C-alpha positions in Angstrom: -0.6 -53.4 20.2 -0.8 -49.6 20.7 -1.4 -50.1 24.4 1.6 -52.4 24.7 3.9 -49.9 22.9 2.7 -47.1 25.3 3.2 -49.4 28.3 6.8 -49.9 27.1 7.2 -46.1 26.5 7.7 -46.6 22.8 5.5 -43.6 22.0 6.9 -42.9 18.5 6.0 -46.5 17.5 2.6 -46.1 19.1 2.0 -42.9 17.1 2.9 -44.6 13.9 0.3 -47.3 14.5 -2.3 -44.7 15.5 -1.5 -42.7 12.3 -2.1 -45.9 10.2 -5.4 -46.4 12.0 -6.7 -42.9 11.6 -5.8 -42.9 7.9 -7.8 -46.0 7.2 -10.9 -45.1 5.2 -14.2 -45.5 6.8 -12.9 -45.4 10.4 -15.2 -43.3 12.5 -13.7 -41.2 15.3 -16.1 -42.8 17.8 -15.1 -46.3 16.8 -11.4 -45.5 17.2 -12.0 -43.9 20.6 -14.2 -46.8 21.7 -11.6 -49.4 20.5 -8.9 -47.7 22.6 -11.2 -47.4 25.7 -12.5 -51.0 25.6 -8.9 -52.4 25.5 -7.4 -49.9 27.9 -7.8 -51.7 31.2 -7.2 -55.2 29.8 -3.8 -54.1 28.5 -2.9 -52.2 31.7 -2.3 -49.1 29.5 -1.6 -45.5 30.4 -3.6 -42.3 29.9 -0.9 -41.0 27.5 -2.4 -43.2 24.8 -5.3 -40.8 24.5 -2.9 -37.8 24.4 -1.1 -39.5 21.6 -4.4 -40.0 19.7 -5.2 -36.3 19.8 -1.6 -35.3 19.0 -1.4 -37.6 16.1 -4.6 -36.1 14.6 -3.2 -32.6 15.0 0.2 -33.5 13.5 -1.6 -35.1 10.6 -3.5 -31.8 10.2 -6.8 -33.6 10.8 -8.0 -30.9 13.1 -11.7 -31.6 12.6 -11.2 -35.2 13.4 -9.1 -34.3 16.4 -11.9 -32.1 17.7 -14.5 -34.9 17.2 -12.2 -37.4 19.0 -11.6 -35.0 21.9 -15.4 -34.5 22.3 -16.1 -38.2 22.1 -13.5 -38.9 24.8 -15.1 -36.2 27.0 -18.5 -37.9 26.5 -16.9 -41.2 27.6 -15.5 -39.6 30.7 -11.9 -39.8 29.5 -9.9 -36.6 29.9 -6.6 -35.9 28.0 -3.8 -33.8 29.5 -3.6 -30.0 29.3 -0.6 -30.4 26.9 -2.7 -32.4 24.4 -5.6 -29.9 24.8 -3.1 -27.1 24.1 -1.8 -28.9 21.0 -5.4 -29.1 19.6 -6.2 -25.5 20.6 -3.0 -24.2 19.0 -3.7 -26.1 15.8 -7.2 -24.8 15.5 -6.2 -21.2 16.2 -3.3 -21.4 13.7 -5.6 -22.2 10.8 -8.3 -19.7 12.1 -10.9 -22.3 12.9 -11.8 -20.1 15.9 -15.4 -21.3 16.4 -14.1 -24.9 16.8 -11.3 -23.6 19.1 -13.8 -21.9 21.4 -15.9 -25.1 21.5 -12.8 -27.1 22.6 -11.7 -24.4 25.1 -15.2 -24.4 26.7 -15.0 -28.2 27.1 -11.5 -27.9 28.6 -12.6 -25.3 31.1 -15.7 -27.4 32.0 -13.6 -30.5 32.6 -11.4 -28.5 34.9 -8.2 -29.6 33.3 -5.3 -27.7 34.9 -4.7 -24.8 32.5 -1.3 -23.3 32.1 0.4 -20.3 30.5 0.5 -22.0 27.1 -3.3 -22.2 27.2 -3.4 -18.5 28.2 -1.2 -17.6 25.2 -3.3 -19.6 22.8 -6.5 -18.0 23.9 -5.0 -14.5 23.9 -3.9 -15.1 20.3 -7.4 -16.3 19.4 -9.0 -13.2 21.0 -6.5 -10.9 19.2 -7.2 -12.6 15.8 -10.9 -11.7 16.3 -10.0 -8.2 17.4 -11.6 -8.8 20.9 -9.0 -6.7 22.7 -11.4 -5.7 25.6 -12.0 -9.3 26.4 -8.3 -10.1 26.6 -8.0 -8.0 29.8 -11.0 -9.8 31.4 -9.6 -13.2 30.4 -6.1 -12.4 31.7 -7.5 -11.2 35.0 -9.4 -14.4 35.3 -6.3 -16.5 34.6 -4.2 -14.5 37.1 -6.8 -15.3 39.8 -6.0 -19.0 39.0 -2.3 -18.3 39.4 -1.5 -18.2 35.7 0.4 -15.1 34.7 1.2 -13.7 31.3 4.8 -14.1 30.0 6.9 -12.6 27.3 5.0 -14.6 24.6 1.7 -13.1 25.9 3.0 -9.6 25.6 4.6 -10.1 22.2 1.3 -11.5 20.9 -0.7 -8.5 22.3 1.8 -5.9 21.2 2.0 -7.3 17.7 -1.8 -7.6 17.4 -2.3 -4.0 18.5 0.3 -2.8 16.1 -1.2 -4.6 13.2 -4.6 -3.2 14.0 -3.2 0.4 14.1 -3.5 0.8 17.9 0.1 2.0 18.4 -0.6 4.0 21.5 -1.9 0.9 23.3 1.1 -1.2 22.0 3.5 1.4 23.4 1.7 1.4 26.8 1.9 -2.4 26.9 5.7 -2.2 26.0 6.2 0.3 28.9 4.2 -1.9 31.3 6.3 -5.0 30.8 9.0 -4.0 33.3 6.4 -3.6 36.0 5.4 -7.2 35.4 9.0 -8.3 35.7 9.3 -9.0 32.0 12.1 -7.8 29.6 11.2 -7.1 26.0 13.1 -9.1 23.5 14.0 -8.5 19.8 10.6 -9.8 18.7 8.8 -7.3 21.0 10.7 -4.3 19.5 10.4 -5.6 16.0 6.6 -5.7 16.4 6.4 -2.1 17.5 8.9 -0.9 14.9 6.8 -2.6 12.2 3.7 -0.7 13.5 5.5 2.6 13.6 7.1 2.2 10.1 3.7 1.2 8.6 2.3 4.5 9.8 5.3 6.5 8.5 6.4 7.4 12.0 10.1 7.1 11.2 11.5 9.4 13.8 9.7 7.5 16.6 11.0 4.2 15.0 14.6 5.5 15.1 14.2 6.5 18.7 12.8 3.0 19.6 15.6 1.4 17.7 18.2 3.3 19.8 16.3 2.4 22.9 16.4 -1.3 21.9 20.2 -1.1 21.4 20.7 0.7 24.7 18.8 -2.0 26.5 21.5 -4.5 25.5 19.6 -6.2 22.6 21.2 -6.8 19.3 18.9 -6.0 16.3 18.7 -8.8 13.8 18.2 -8.7 10.0 14.4 -8.6 10.5 14.8 -5.4 12.6 16.7 -3.7 9.9 14.3 -5.0 7.2 11.4 -3.4 9.0 13.2 0.0 9.1 14.4 -0.5 5.5 10.9 -1.3 4.2 9.4 1.8 5.9 12.0 4.1 4.4 11.6 2.5 1.0 7.8 2.9 1.1 8.2 6.6 1.9 10.8 7.2 -0.8 13.7 8.0 1.6 16.7 7.2 -0.5 19.6 8.2 1.9 17.9 6.6 4.9 17.3 3.3 3.0 21.0 3.2 1.9 22.1 4.0 5.5 20.1 1.1 6.9 21.5 -1.3 4.3 25.1 -0.2 5.2 24.3 -0.7 8.9 23.2 -4.3 8.1 26.6 -4.9 6.6 28.5 -3.1 9.3 26.8 -5.1 12.0 28.0 -8.3 10.4 24.5 -9.4 9.5 23.6 -11.1 6.3 21.0 -9.4 4.2 18.3 -11.7 3.0 15.8 -11.9 0.1 13.5 -9.4 1.8 16.3 -6.9 2.2 17.1 -7.0 -1.5 13.4 -7.2 -2.5 12.9 -3.8 -0.7 16.0 -2.2 -2.3 15.5 -3.5 -5.8 11.8 -2.7 -5.7 12.5 0.8 -4.4 15.1 1.8 -6.9 13.1 0.4 -9.9 10.1 2.5 -8.8 12.4 5.5 -8.5 13.6 4.9 -12.1 17.2 4.3 -10.9 17.7 1.0 -12.7 21.5 1.1 -12.3 21.2 1.2 -8.5 18.7 -1.6 -8.6 21.1 -3.7 -10.8 23.9 -3.0 -8.3 21.8 -4.6 -5.5 20.8 -7.4 -7.8 24.5 -8.2 -8.3 25.2 -7.9 -4.6 22.3 -10.3 -3.9 23.9 -12.9 -6.1 27.3 -12.3 -4.3 25.5 -13.4 -1.1 24.5 -16.6 -2.8 20.9 -15.6 -2.8 18.9 -17.0 -5.8 16.6 -14.3 -7.4 13.0 -15.4 -7.4 10.0 -14.5 -9.6 9.3 -11.3 -7.6 12.9 -10.0 -8.0 13.0 -10.6 -11.7 9.6 -9.1 -12.3 10.7 -5.9 -10.3 13.7 -5.5 -12.6 11.7 -6.2 -15.7 9.2 -3.5 -14.5 12.1 -1.1 -13.9 13.5 -1.5 -17.4 9.9 -1.1 -18.8 9.4 2.0 -16.8 12.3 3.8 -18.4 11.6 2.3 -21.9 14.6 -0.1 -22.0 12.7 -2.9 -23.6 15.7 -4.9 -25.0 17.1 -5.0 -21.5 13.7 -6.1 -20.1 13.5 -8.9 -22.7 17.1 -10.0 -21.8 16.1 -10.1 -18.1 13.1 -12.2 -19.0 15.5 -14.6 -20.9 17.8 -14.8 -17.9 14.8 -15.5 -15.7 13.9 -18.5 -17.8 17.5 -19.7 -18.1 17.6 -19.8 -14.3 14.5 -22.0 -14.1 12.3 -19.2 -12.8 8.9 -19.3 -14.4 7.3 -16.0 -15.3 3.8 -15.5 -13.9 0.8 -13.4 -14.9 2.3 -10.3 -13.3 5.6 -10.7 -15.2 3.8 -11.1 -18.5 1.5 -8.2 -17.8 4.5 -6.0 -16.9 6.2 -6.9 -20.2 3.0 -6.4 -22.2 2.5 -3.0 -20.8 6.1 -2.0 -21.5 6.1 -3.3 -25.1 2.7 -1.6 -25.8 3.9 1.7 -24.4 7.0 1.6 -26.7 4.7 0.7 -29.7 6.3 -2.8 -30.1 2.9 -4.3 -30.9 4.2 -7.4 -32.8 6.5 -8.3 -29.9 3.6 -7.8 -27.5 1.4 -10.0 -29.6 4.1 -12.7 -29.6 4.5 -12.5 -25.9 0.7 -12.7 -25.4 0.7 -15.9 -27.5 3.7 -17.3 -25.6 1.9 -16.6 -22.3 -1.1 -18.6 -23.4 1.1 -21.4 -24.7 2.5 -21.6 -21.2 -1.1 -22.0 -19.9 -1.0 -18.7 -18.1 -4.5 -17.3 -18.6 -4.6 -13.6 -19.5 -6.7 -11.4 -17.2 -8.5 -8.2 -17.6 -5.2 -6.2 -17.4 -3.6 -8.3 -20.2 -6.4 -7.7 -22.6 -7.0 -4.1 -21.8 -3.2 -3.4 -22.1 -3.1 -5.0 -25.6 -6.4 -3.2 -26.7 -5.0 0.1 -25.5 -1.7 -0.5 -27.3 -3.3 -1.3 -30.6 -5.8 1.6 -30.3 -2.9 4.0 -29.5 -1.0 2.6 -32.5 -4.0 3.3 -34.8 -4.9 -0.4 -35.2 -8.4 -0.3 -33.9 -9.6 -3.2 -36.0 -7.0 -5.5 -34.3 -7.9 -4.1 -30.9 -11.6 -4.9 -31.6 -10.7 -8.4 -32.7 -8.8 -8.9 -29.4 -11.8 -7.5 -27.5 -14.1 -10.1 -29.1 -12.0 -13.0 -27.8 -12.3 -11.9 -24.1 -15.5 -13.8 -23.4 -13.9 -17.1 -24.6 -11.2 -16.6 -21.9 -13.8 -15.9 -19.2 -12.7 -12.3 -19.0 -15.3 -9.6 -18.8 -14.6 -6.2 -20.2 -15.3 -3.2 -18.0 -15.8 0.6 -18.5 -12.0 1.0 -19.1 -12.0 -1.5 -21.9 -15.0 0.1 -23.6 -13.6 3.7 -23.1 -10.4 2.6 -24.8 -12.2 1.1 -27.8 -14.7 3.9 -28.1 -11.8 6.4 -28.0 -10.0 4.4 -30.7 -12.9 4.4 -33.1 -13.5 8.1 -32.4 -9.9 8.9 -33.3 -10.5 7.1 -36.6 -13.6 9.1 -37.2 -15.8 6.0 -37.0 -18.5 7.4 -34.7 -21.0 4.8 -35.9 -18.8 2.0 -34.5 -18.2 4.0 -31.4 -22.0 4.4 -30.8 -22.5 0.7 -31.4 -20.0 0.0 -28.6 -21.8 2.5 -26.4 -25.1 0.6 -27.0 -23.3 -2.8 -26.4 -21.9 -1.4 -23.1 -25.3 -0.3 -21.9 -26.7 -3.7 -22.8 -24.0 -5.3 -20.6 -25.2 -3.0 -17.8 -21.9 -1.1 -17.8 -22.7 2.5 -17.3 -20.8 5.3 -19.1 -18.7 7.6 -16.9 -17.2 11.0 -17.3 -14.5 9.7 -19.6 -16.9 7.9 -21.9 -19.0 11.1 -22.3 -15.9 13.2 -22.7 -14.6 11.0 -25.5 -17.8 11.3 -27.6 -18.3 15.0 -26.8 -14.8 15.7 -28.0 -15.3 13.7 -31.1 -18.5 15.5 -32.0 -16.9 18.8 -31.3 -13.9 18.0 -33.5 -16.4 17.2 -36.3 -18.2 20.5 -35.7 -21.4 18.9 -34.5 -21.8 20.9 -31.3 -25.5 20.1 -31.2 -24.9 16.4 -30.6 -22.1 17.2 -28.2 -24.3 19.5 -26.2 -27.1 16.9 -26.1 -24.6 14.4 -24.6 -23.5 17.1 -22.2 -27.0 17.6 -20.9 -27.5 13.8 -20.6 -24.3 13.5 -18.7 -25.1 16.3 -16.2 -28.7 15.0 -15.9 -27.3 11.7 -14.7 -25.3 13.4 -12.0 -22.0 12.8 -13.7 -19.7 15.8 -13.1 -17.8 17.0 -16.2 -14.0 17.4 -16.0 -11.5 19.8 -17.6 -11.4 17.6 -20.8 -15.2 17.8 -21.2 -15.1 21.6 -20.8 -12.1 22.0 -23.1 -13.9 19.9 -25.8 -17.0 22.1 -25.7 -15.0 25.3 -25.6 -13.1 24.1 -28.7 -16.3 23.1 -30.4 -18.0 26.5 -30.0 -14.8 28.4 -30.8 -14.4 26.5 -34.1 -18.1 27.0 -35.0 -17.6 30.8 -34.5 -19.6 31.0 -31.2 -17.0 32.3 -28.8 -19.6 33.8 -26.5 -21.1 30.3 -25.9 -17.5 29.0 -25.3 -17.0 31.8 -22.7 -20.2 30.6 -20.9 -18.7 27.2 -20.4 -15.4 28.8 -19.4 -17.1 30.8 -16.7 -19.1 27.7 -15.6 -16.0 25.6 -15.2 -14.4 28.3 -13.0 -17.5 28.5 -10.9 -17.3 24.7 -10.5 -13.8 25.0 -9.2 -12.2 23.4 -12.2 -9.0 25.3 -13.0 -8.5 26.1 -16.7 -5.2 24.9 -18.3 -3.1 26.0 -21.2 -5.5 24.3 -23.7 -8.5 26.2 -22.3 -6.9 29.6 -22.6 -5.2 29.0 -25.9 -8.5 27.8 -27.4 -10.4 30.8 -26.1 -7.7 33.3 -27.2 -7.6 31.8 -30.7 -11.4 31.8 -30.7 -11.5 35.6 -29.9 -8.8 36.2 -32.5 -10.7 34.3 -35.1 -13.7 36.6 -34.5 -11.5 39.7 -34.5 -12.2 40.3 -30.8 -8.6 41.2 -30.0 -9.5 43.3 -27.0 -11.2 40.3 -25.4 -8.2 38.1 -26.3 -5.7 40.6 -24.7 -7.9 40.9 -21.6 -7.8 37.2 -21.2 -4.1 37.1 -21.5 -3.7 39.9 -19.0 -5.9 38.1 -16.4 -3.7 35.1 -16.9 -0.3 36.6 -16.5 0.3 35.9 -12.7 -0.4 32.2 -13.3 2.9 31.2 -15.0 2.1 27.5 -14.9 -0.8 28.0 -17.3 0.6 30.9 -19.4 -0.6 30.7 -23.1 1.9 29.7 -25.7 0.6 32.2 -28.2 -2.2 34.7 -28.9 
């Protein structure tokens, strides 16, 4: 029946039958191929039937089966057209099945099927995906000897690939060489180079290229302006970003979701929530429907400036418009609520999140734990910590540091040390922050002996102390009446290129004053005078 349909040029009907055949369970590729071959001559069919077989496999996204059928046909001495070969090659390269694509290409080259510029472009794309740029030139030279020359698509593929791999100089050389080859760059060509330049922060060069593009008679599209806008937004250039947006409107172009995503994301990061909301309203005026990303950006913006009621209202609007919050949205809200000390609201949101079957991740748990520790509710924080394994979330050094710090603030060093031991048993090694937390806690209790023991252990493990560690020990020795030992650590931190801060100097000055060493205190203040940024508050 398939052959009859092909003979009558009813190719669409023939493909429908082939599709039914290849979807039938248990049908081997070799059996299908052999069935078509064995009935081919008897039905006075046409070679296009085998092309349709390969194309149908490709269109049905059965690329592995298409490859197997192609190779079986080759074994049987049946060769499909170059267009069918290109269809298969393009499908394989599109999904990055490059090993299989090379196997097919070698078979095509061996058969001697007449290759064309489409084949060239597919193979150039495959080589670029693998970063084999040197081989591209060799391949293209070989194709030119066969009379197959690169076209605009070839150059666009090469230029885009070089830009994405950071080889801008090579991309610009290719752009400049197009005219010699009799090819004129199009908007896609310029967009690829502009994207490369903007991703490297080369905005002046990007602006020059944009002007060159316009002078060449090309009309930039929304994508062109989005590339420029994205670059300026990433680099925090407010005026340039707004200028590009105005240019989009002046050119009569319609801004799209990406345009507003850049603008809203940029202004929320800048803390300018009013400007972000202005663009949010404009977006709606263009009949664009905000998505999960846009709402999450705005929620993040409100959280960033501490406007939690507005953030919650935006979350409600998001839900009202049928936009489902994801893990990022909930984590953003949790972080904002915890920072503002709204722990009961954070807890309710955490429960709502799980009711919606959104599994909390490491960030969700650590945010809540940090929030409760910061609010002085270490017991609740610890209870949350104990539920992490049941959700298949593994705590890391940040989680342990947060809890150890919480128990230390409450003066429960026994529990802090228990957590230390549990952390070691989990093969999570303490870092500078872990040591600094415990050292500070021991120093605050006046136990500089244990603090110093931890210090030596820390340094012995090759962990470099930071300013917090030094300040803690200086505080500990000053409080215990040993300002000379404190000064030793002060000099050591300076020799280690750690710049003392206000806390360091104030602690030492007060330590000297406590021991009636006013001359030393005054000397320290005098040495400090030029450094206004770390001038002590008092003596």
